[in-house]
Structures are given as structure tokens and as C-alpha cells.
C-alpha angles and dihedrals in degrees: 000000000000136000126223130200097234144011095256094055090045090055092046095050092044091052093046095054091046094048090049087053091229090125134038096207140006123199112205102208129203116279116272136195112250125196119191148144115261124175093341096311131102107239137181130197142160110253137183113228123214119203105202124197114209142128131266088246091058096047096099092049091046090051091051092053093047093047089051095047104032117100095211122094089224108023120198108245116164134165130199126206113251114234098187144336144171103292093223091052093048089049090052091052091051092049096046098042089061099136092236101129117224133214118237 
């Protein structure tokens, strides 16, 4: 998961991770209001969350793409362990997040 400062950058990052084939799917969620500490000050901003579906084996490659494309100095990028899932869906994620970049 990562958050972006605007809809355009959310679309750009989503497209970049998909074209790099380091994710099978990206959900661009509705904007949310974030409140956080930054450089000693309490801040708030509207952000666009991305929920990214990938594999543990693709995490490092996903991180590299996000670090290259994300406009923040310190982008949020967090991953949760997966307890369970529909086997067919998880197989699809593994197959599609292959790391073999596509042309579009």
C-alpha cells in the first residue's frame, strides 16, 4: 500500500508498477484525509491510496519502481503478510506479477 498526493500521480504510479509487471493489480481507492507528523510539525493532506497486489518475491522490485516514481521524499510503502486467499486468485497474482515488463 502507498498513498499519493494527487490523482494524477496515483494513476502514474499505478501504471508504472503494472507495466513493470511487479504487481498483478492496483486498486486506486477514493481520496482520504491523512494526518501525520512531518519534520516536527503536525500536517494534514488529502491523499489517494493505492492497494497493490503482488508477491513477497516481487517486493524489492515493487519498492524500486515506487521509489523511482513516487513524488514524496519518504513514500509510505507497507506490506502485510497474507494469511489466506482463494487459491485461484493467488495463482493469478503470482502469474501476472512475473517481473517481465510489457510494452504499452
